[in-house]
ZARO-696421 format. One record per residue (C-alpha): residue number from 1; x, y, z negated. Coordinates in pm, whole numbers, plus 50000, padded with zeros to 5 digits. Layout:
% residues N
+-----+-------+-------+-------+
| pos |    c1 |    c2 |    c3 |
+-----+-------+-------+-------+
| NUM |     X |     Y |     Z |
...
+-----+-------+-------+-------+
END
This chain:
% residues 373
+-----+-------+-------+-------+
| pos |    c1 |    c2 |    c3 |
+-----+-------+-------+-------+
|   1 | 51071 | 49498 | 49425 |
|   2 | 51186 | 49544 | 49068 |
|   3 | 51290 | 49248 | 48853 |
|   4 | 50994 | 49318 | 48625 |
|   5 | 50744 | 49312 | 48914 |
|   6 | 50901 | 48995 | 49054 |
|   7 | 50877 | 48819 | 48719 |
|   8 | 50513 | 48918 | 48683 |
|   9 | 50406 | 48805 | 49028 |
|  10 | 50602 | 48484 | 48977 |
|  11 | 50400 | 48399 | 48662 |
|  12 | 50202 | 48075 | 48702 |
|  13 | 50358 | 48044 | 49046 |
|  14 | 50124 | 48305 | 49194 |
|  15 | 50378 | 48458 | 49429 |
|  16 | 50516 | 48123 | 49546 |
|  17 | 50171 | 47982 | 49611 |
|  18 | 50048 | 48294 | 49791 |
|  19 | 50366 | 48294 | 49999 |
|  20 | 50302 | 47929 | 50078 |
|  21 | 49960 | 48013 | 50223 |
|  22 | 50114 | 48302 | 50418 |
|  23 | 50381 | 48067 | 50554 |
|  24 | 50113 | 47819 | 50661 |
|  25 | 49928 | 48094 | 50842 |
|  26 | 50245 | 48218 | 51013 |
|  27 | 50323 | 47865 | 51127 |
|  28 | 49978 | 47839 | 51278 |
|  29 | 50022 | 48180 | 51441 |
|  30 | 50354 | 48079 | 51595 |
|  31 | 50197 | 47768 | 51745 |
|  32 | 49910 | 47970 | 51890 |
|  33 | 50141 | 48233 | 52038 |
|  34 | 50366 | 47964 | 52188 |
|  35 | 50061 | 47823 | 52362 |
|  36 | 49978 | 48163 | 52505 |
|  37 | 50323 | 48249 | 52637 |
|  38 | 50691 | 48226 | 52544 |
|  39 | 50730 | 48605 | 52561 |
|  40 | 50492 | 48640 | 52265 |
|  41 | 50739 | 48487 | 52017 |
|  42 | 50881 | 48827 | 51905 |
|  43 | 50536 | 48918 | 51776 |
|  44 | 50541 | 48631 | 51528 |
|  45 | 50894 | 48729 | 51425 |
|  46 | 50781 | 49086 | 51353 |
|  47 | 50480 | 48977 | 51147 |
|  48 | 50700 | 48738 | 50949 |
|  49 | 50955 | 49012 | 50881 |
|  50 | 50687 | 49252 | 50759 |
|  51 | 50549 | 48985 | 50526 |
|  52 | 50893 | 48885 | 50395 |
|  53 | 50895 | 49188 | 50165 |
|  54 | 50635 | 49339 | 49937 |
|  55 | 50556 | 49319 | 49569 |
|  56 | 50252 | 49088 | 49596 |
|  57 | 50092 | 49305 | 49328 |
|  58 | 49759 | 49304 | 49511 |
|  59 | 49748 | 48926 | 49515 |
|  60 | 49849 | 48915 | 49147 |
|  61 | 49582 | 49168 | 49046 |
|  62 | 49323 | 48958 | 49227 |
|  63 | 49437 | 48631 | 49070 |
|  64 | 49462 | 48754 | 48710 |
|  65 | 49129 | 48937 | 48733 |
|  66 | 48979 | 48605 | 48845 |
|  67 | 49134 | 48439 | 48542 |
|  68 | 49014 | 48721 | 48312 |
|  69 | 48657 | 48664 | 48432 |
|  70 | 48655 | 48291 | 48369 |
|  71 | 48845 | 48143 | 48661 |
|  72 | 48984 | 47798 | 48580 |
|  73 | 49333 | 47695 | 48699 |
|  74 | 49369 | 47369 | 48887 |
|  75 | 49034 | 47394 | 49063 |
|  76 | 48941 | 47432 | 49429 |
|  77 | 48833 | 47786 | 49344 |
|  78 | 49191 | 47868 | 49237 |
|  79 | 49317 | 47771 | 49582 |
|  80 | 49053 | 47999 | 49732 |
|  81 | 49162 | 48293 | 49516 |
|  82 | 49528 | 48243 | 49611 |
|  83 | 49427 | 48238 | 49978 |
|  84 | 49236 | 48561 | 49924 |
|  85 | 49564 | 48697 | 49787 |
|  86 | 49731 | 48590 | 50112 |
|  87 | 49456 | 48764 | 50309 |
|  88 | 49523 | 49084 | 50110 |
|  89 | 49892 | 49065 | 50198 |
|  90 | 49811 | 49009 | 50566 |
|  91 | 49578 | 49307 | 50558 |
|  92 | 49850 | 49523 | 50403 |
|  93 | 50087 | 49417 | 50682 |
|  94 | 49828 | 49533 | 50936 |
|  95 | 49790 | 49867 | 50761 |
|  96 | 50168 | 49916 | 50745 |
|  97 | 50220 | 49845 | 51115 |
|  98 | 49960 | 50107 | 51202 |
|  99 | 50069 | 50352 | 50934 |
| 100 | 50429 | 50351 | 51059 |
| 101 | 50311 | 50439 | 51409 |
| 102 | 50093 | 50724 | 51284 |
| 103 | 50369 | 50857 | 51057 |
| 104 | 50635 | 50791 | 51322 |
| 105 | 50843 | 50629 | 51047 |
| 106 | 51194 | 50510 | 51118 |
| 107 | 51218 | 50230 | 50861 |
| 108 | 51008 | 49986 | 50665 |
| 109 | 51145 | 49773 | 50381 |
| 110 | 51502 | 49829 | 50487 |
| 111 | 51447 | 49737 | 50853 |
| 112 | 51365 | 49951 | 51156 |
| 113 | 50989 | 50009 | 51177 |
| 114 | 50823 | 49781 | 51432 |
| 115 | 50764 | 50054 | 51689 |
| 116 | 51133 | 50148 | 51668 |
| 117 | 51243 | 49784 | 51691 |
| 118 | 51033 | 49711 | 51999 |
| 119 | 51142 | 50036 | 52164 |
| 120 | 51503 | 49923 | 52113 |
| 121 | 51414 | 49581 | 52254 |
| 122 | 51275 | 49756 | 52564 |
| 123 | 51600 | 49951 | 52611 |
| 124 | 51830 | 49652 | 52548 |
| 125 | 51636 | 49439 | 52796 |
| 126 | 51646 | 49706 | 53066 |
| 127 | 51268 | 49706 | 53103 |
| 128 | 51085 | 49959 | 53315 |
| 129 | 50871 | 50241 | 53184 |
| 130 | 50890 | 50444 | 52864 |
| 131 | 51056 | 50261 | 52572 |
| 132 | 50885 | 50474 | 52308 |
| 133 | 50540 | 50401 | 52448 |
| 134 | 50623 | 50031 | 52470 |
| 135 | 50730 | 50027 | 52105 |
| 136 | 50419 | 50208 | 51984 |
| 137 | 50193 | 49981 | 52188 |
| 138 | 50360 | 49669 | 52049 |
| 139 | 50328 | 49795 | 51690 |
| 140 | 49960 | 49875 | 51733 |
| 141 | 49902 | 49525 | 51866 |
| 142 | 50102 | 49378 | 51578 |
| 143 | 49872 | 49557 | 51338 |
| 144 | 49574 | 49415 | 51521 |
| 145 | 49727 | 49067 | 51512 |
| 146 | 49784 | 49088 | 51135 |
| 147 | 49428 | 49216 | 51092 |
| 148 | 49290 | 48914 | 51280 |
| 149 | 49508 | 48686 | 51065 |
| 150 | 49381 | 48854 | 50748 |
| 151 | 49018 | 48807 | 50850 |
| 152 | 49075 | 48443 | 50939 |
| 153 | 49254 | 48369 | 50612 |
| 154 | 48983 | 48543 | 50409 |
| 155 | 48698 | 48366 | 50587 |
| 156 | 48862 | 48024 | 50539 |
| 157 | 48939 | 48098 | 50174 |
| 158 | 48571 | 48131 | 50083 |
| 159 | 48506 | 47762 | 50147 |
| 160 | 48575 | 47678 | 49783 |
| 161 | 48361 | 47960 | 49638 |
| 162 | 47986 | 47935 | 49557 |
| 163 | 47772 | 48124 | 49806 |
| 164 | 47657 | 48417 | 49584 |
| 165 | 48013 | 48491 | 49472 |
| 166 | 48145 | 48447 | 49826 |
| 167 | 47887 | 48693 | 49958 |
| 168 | 47988 | 48954 | 49699 |
| 169 | 48356 | 48904 | 49772 |
| 170 | 48289 | 48945 | 50143 |
| 171 | 48119 | 49278 | 50075 |
| 172 | 48419 | 49402 | 49875 |
| 173 | 48665 | 49290 | 50143 |
| 174 | 48468 | 49453 | 50423 |
| 175 | 48432 | 49781 | 50231 |
| 176 | 48805 | 49782 | 50159 |
| 177 | 48893 | 49756 | 50527 |
| 178 | 48650 | 50031 | 50622 |
| 179 | 48783 | 50264 | 50352 |
| 180 | 49146 | 50215 | 50452 |
| 181 | 49063 | 50285 | 50817 |
| 182 | 48872 | 50601 | 50729 |
| 183 | 49147 | 50698 | 50483 |
| 184 | 49403 | 50672 | 50762 |
| 185 | 49192 | 50906 | 50974 |
| 186 | 49155 | 51153 | 50688 |
| 187 | 49532 | 51142 | 50648 |
| 188 | 49589 | 51214 | 51017 |
| 189 | 49334 | 51495 | 50999 |
| 190 | 49491 | 51638 | 50686 |
| 191 | 49830 | 51650 | 50856 |
| 192 | 49673 | 51861 | 51131 |
| 193 | 49489 | 52115 | 50916 |
| 194 | 49635 | 52450 | 50804 |
| 195 | 49773 | 52431 | 50452 |
| 196 | 49917 | 52655 | 50183 |
| 197 | 49637 | 52915 | 50178 |
| 198 | 49421 | 52723 | 49928 |
| 199 | 49635 | 52490 | 49718 |
| 200 | 49336 | 52367 | 49516 |
| 201 | 49168 | 52248 | 49836 |
| 202 | 49499 | 52107 | 49962 |
| 203 | 49540 | 51895 | 49650 |
| 204 | 49177 | 51783 | 49651 |
| 205 | 49214 | 51672 | 50012 |
| 206 | 49539 | 51488 | 49935 |
| 207 | 49377 | 51302 | 49645 |
| 208 | 49076 | 51212 | 49859 |
| 209 | 49314 | 51061 | 50115 |
| 210 | 49509 | 50851 | 49865 |
| 211 | 49191 | 50719 | 49703 |
| 212 | 49052 | 50597 | 50035 |
| 213 | 49377 | 50500 | 50205 |
| 214 | 49571 | 50345 | 49919 |
| 215 | 49434 | 50357 | 49564 |
| 216 | 49129 | 50142 | 49616 |
| 217 | 49290 | 49874 | 49830 |
| 218 | 49607 | 49865 | 49621 |
| 219 | 49440 | 49805 | 49284 |
| 220 | 49065 | 49858 | 49263 |
| 221 | 48952 | 49620 | 49534 |
| 222 | 49195 | 49338 | 49443 |
| 223 | 49075 | 49354 | 49080 |
| 224 | 48711 | 49364 | 49188 |
| 225 | 48768 | 49081 | 49436 |
| 226 | 48910 | 48855 | 49166 |
| 227 | 48615 | 48925 | 48939 |
| 228 | 48364 | 48874 | 49220 |
| 229 | 48521 | 48539 | 49312 |
| 230 | 48475 | 48431 | 48949 |
| 231 | 48104 | 48517 | 48964 |
| 232 | 48125 | 48836 | 48753 |
| 233 | 47812 | 49042 | 48688 |
| 234 | 47737 | 49385 | 48834 |
| 235 | 47838 | 49545 | 48504 |
| 236 | 48169 | 49358 | 48503 |
| 237 | 48241 | 49463 | 48860 |
| 238 | 48166 | 49825 | 48767 |
| 239 | 48416 | 49794 | 48482 |
| 240 | 48677 | 49668 | 48724 |
| 241 | 48617 | 49968 | 48948 |
| 242 | 48643 | 50207 | 48655 |
| 243 | 48992 | 50083 | 48571 |
| 244 | 49108 | 50005 | 48924 |
| 245 | 49055 | 50345 | 49084 |
| 246 | 49254 | 50560 | 48837 |
| 247 | 49526 | 50298 | 48820 |
| 248 | 49540 | 50278 | 49198 |
| 249 | 49566 | 50655 | 49225 |
| 250 | 49848 | 50658 | 48968 |
| 251 | 50018 | 50383 | 49173 |
| 252 | 50010 | 50597 | 49488 |
| 253 | 50122 | 50912 | 49308 |
| 254 | 50423 | 50715 | 49185 |
| 255 | 50480 | 50608 | 49544 |
| 256 | 50474 | 50974 | 49652 |
| 257 | 50743 | 51060 | 49396 |
| 258 | 50953 | 50765 | 49513 |
| 259 | 50909 | 50881 | 49873 |
| 260 | 51111 | 51190 | 49782 |
| 261 | 51331 | 51086 | 49491 |
| 262 | 51352 | 50707 | 49514 |
| 263 | 51672 | 50509 | 49555 |
| 264 | 51694 | 50388 | 49917 |
| 265 | 51843 | 50059 | 49794 |
| 266 | 51519 | 49995 | 49605 |
| 267 | 51258 | 50159 | 49829 |
| 268 | 51399 | 50044 | 50165 |
| 269 | 51358 | 50397 | 50304 |
| 270 | 51597 | 50694 | 50318 |
| 271 | 51575 | 50937 | 50026 |
| 272 | 51340 | 51225 | 50100 |
| 273 | 51183 | 51046 | 50395 |
| 274 | 50835 | 51174 | 50306 |
| 275 | 50965 | 51530 | 50333 |
| 276 | 51117 | 51466 | 50674 |
| 277 | 50789 | 51308 | 50787 |
| 278 | 50600 | 51610 | 50653 |
| 279 | 50351 | 51418 | 50440 |
| 280 | 50090 | 51645 | 50279 |
| 281 | 50098 | 51482 | 49940 |
| 282 | 49977 | 51596 | 49599 |
| 283 | 50344 | 51658 | 49519 |
| 284 | 50374 | 51902 | 49808 |
| 285 | 50046 | 52075 | 49716 |
| 286 | 50165 | 52117 | 49357 |
| 287 | 50501 | 52250 | 49476 |
| 288 | 50332 | 52513 | 49691 |
| 289 | 50098 | 52609 | 49407 |
| 290 | 50386 | 52640 | 49160 |
| 291 | 50594 | 52845 | 49403 |
| 292 | 50305 | 53080 | 49472 |
| 293 | 50237 | 53125 | 49101 |
| 294 | 50604 | 53201 | 49035 |
| 295 | 50651 | 53422 | 49339 |
| 296 | 50920 | 53179 | 49454 |
| 297 | 50962 | 53292 | 49815 |
| 298 | 51273 | 53076 | 49863 |
| 299 | 51092 | 52749 | 49793 |
| 300 | 50799 | 52850 | 50012 |
| 301 | 51039 | 52934 | 50294 |
| 302 | 51220 | 52601 | 50248 |
| 303 | 50890 | 52417 | 50273 |
| 304 | 50789 | 52603 | 50589 |
| 305 | 51126 | 52543 | 50757 |
| 306 | 51210 | 52190 | 50645 |
| 307 | 50891 | 51996 | 50564 |
| 308 | 50812 | 51780 | 50865 |
| 309 | 51135 | 51863 | 51049 |
| 310 | 51240 | 51529 | 51197 |
| 311 | 51585 | 51666 | 51277 |
| 312 | 51652 | 51816 | 50935 |
| 313 | 51995 | 51729 | 50801 |
| 314 | 52041 | 51517 | 50490 |
| 315 | 52169 | 51830 | 50317 |
| 316 | 51855 | 52026 | 50408 |
| 317 | 51630 | 51747 | 50278 |
| 318 | 51831 | 51728 | 49956 |
| 319 | 51802 | 52105 | 49912 |
| 320 | 51426 | 52089 | 49958 |
| 321 | 51395 | 51795 | 49717 |
| 322 | 51586 | 51992 | 49454 |
| 323 | 51350 | 52286 | 49505 |
| 324 | 51049 | 52055 | 49463 |
| 325 | 51191 | 51926 | 49134 |
| 326 | 51283 | 52274 | 49012 |
| 327 | 50930 | 52400 | 49080 |
| 328 | 50786 | 52183 | 48801 |
| 329 | 50568 | 51984 | 49043 |
| 330 | 50736 | 51655 | 48945 |
| 331 | 50646 | 51709 | 48580 |
| 332 | 50290 | 51791 | 48688 |
| 333 | 50263 | 51458 | 48870 |
| 334 | 50408 | 51268 | 48577 |
| 335 | 50139 | 51419 | 48354 |
| 336 | 49870 | 51326 | 48607 |
| 337 | 50005 | 50971 | 48641 |
| 338 | 50007 | 50934 | 48263 |
| 339 | 49652 | 51064 | 48235 |
| 340 | 49515 | 50834 | 48507 |
| 341 | 49704 | 50537 | 48362 |
| 342 | 49571 | 50607 | 48013 |
| 343 | 49217 | 50610 | 48154 |
| 344 | 49273 | 50265 | 48306 |
| 345 | 49440 | 50120 | 47997 |
| 346 | 49154 | 50242 | 47779 |
| 347 | 48910 | 50042 | 47991 |
| 348 | 49128 | 49730 | 47967 |
| 349 | 49159 | 49774 | 47589 |
| 350 | 48781 | 49775 | 47556 |
| 351 | 48741 | 49434 | 47724 |
| 352 | 48734 | 49098 | 47546 |
| 353 | 48945 | 48924 | 47810 |
| 354 | 49155 | 48638 | 47678 |
| 355 | 49527 | 48583 | 47717 |
| 356 | 49720 | 48515 | 47927 |
| 357 | 49498 | 48704 | 48174 |
| 358 | 49461 | 49011 | 47954 |
| 359 | 49834 | 49045 | 47890 |
| 360 | 49914 | 48985 | 48255 |
| 361 | 49673 | 49256 | 48374 |
| 362 | 49822 | 49503 | 48126 |
| 363 | 50173 | 49415 | 48239 |
| 364 | 50079 | 49440 | 48607 |
| 365 | 49920 | 49779 | 48543 |
| 366 | 50243 | 49902 | 48386 |
| 367 | 50444 | 49759 | 48674 |
| 368 | 50225 | 49948 | 48921 |
| 369 | 50300 | 50288 | 48769 |
| 370 | 50632 | 50243 | 48585 |
| 371 | 50846 | 50139 | 48882 |
| 372 | 51144 | 50244 | 49088 |
| 373 | 51036 | 50088 | 49417 |
+-----+-------+-------+-------+
END
């Protein structure tokens, strides 16, 4: 997490208080698992490790949207909103556990991905059966465990919220979880479909995936949740959606650029990891389109040979990354990110939200798209 993002999520103690609720939940989880069986302890360790990182931007977007829509600090409702932020972080942990299995990722936040870690545990312990299958099974169950924790935290958080607002917030939270699940499926499907013949369709499919899988739950739904918890009107919730979706898409497009060109020390993943995993991103679709337009057979051949090659050397990945940059696709994405961000900022500018909430939401929006991790 960048220093700027950390400072923003630390404002008014949001990060510390959300982390406090997460810690309380993890303590409760440890006690429950200990009562079930001593061998379950590594599950709690893995959930805690996953939650030890992260920007807490989702929780911050939720909190400052609540403040922008009239939420009053120091009330029981504020505690509820912070606990909703904790539920968002627990839900993200669930999504990441599952996503790493589906992407067969090696690392997450600088540590071995859970399915890799538990496969190694299987080997070190001399257990019977297939270590890879054991690791994948454990990671799937970890995702399920984090999902249960998220639901419990969210349900308990609504105790301090009036019933109409709580009902609306519940609807947003439930929709978010459905969209992410469907988005994951669309991603898996997209990875299996032929590509390169119709780059317009490839890019449209990639953008559909990131809207459902990431954009809405990263920004739109947290902003809408905060407003709903404050008792915002239908029109105000629609405004939140109109700024949250383009900003969330810009957030994920930045993530896609960092997945190829990011500094491993900041991202916690090897440089070019998205290329090795063969992710069908907007960046890849634009690269193919640019190469086809320019008659660049070398770049197209590099993509066919290297994209998705788990055994590709670091040199081969670097060569492909250079070809992606040289194609002009990076500049295309920067233009798209700027356009989507400008759309979101224009909506914020038109609101009469008071400071500090207004300034914080603007700063968080910048942090979401102008980042190095």
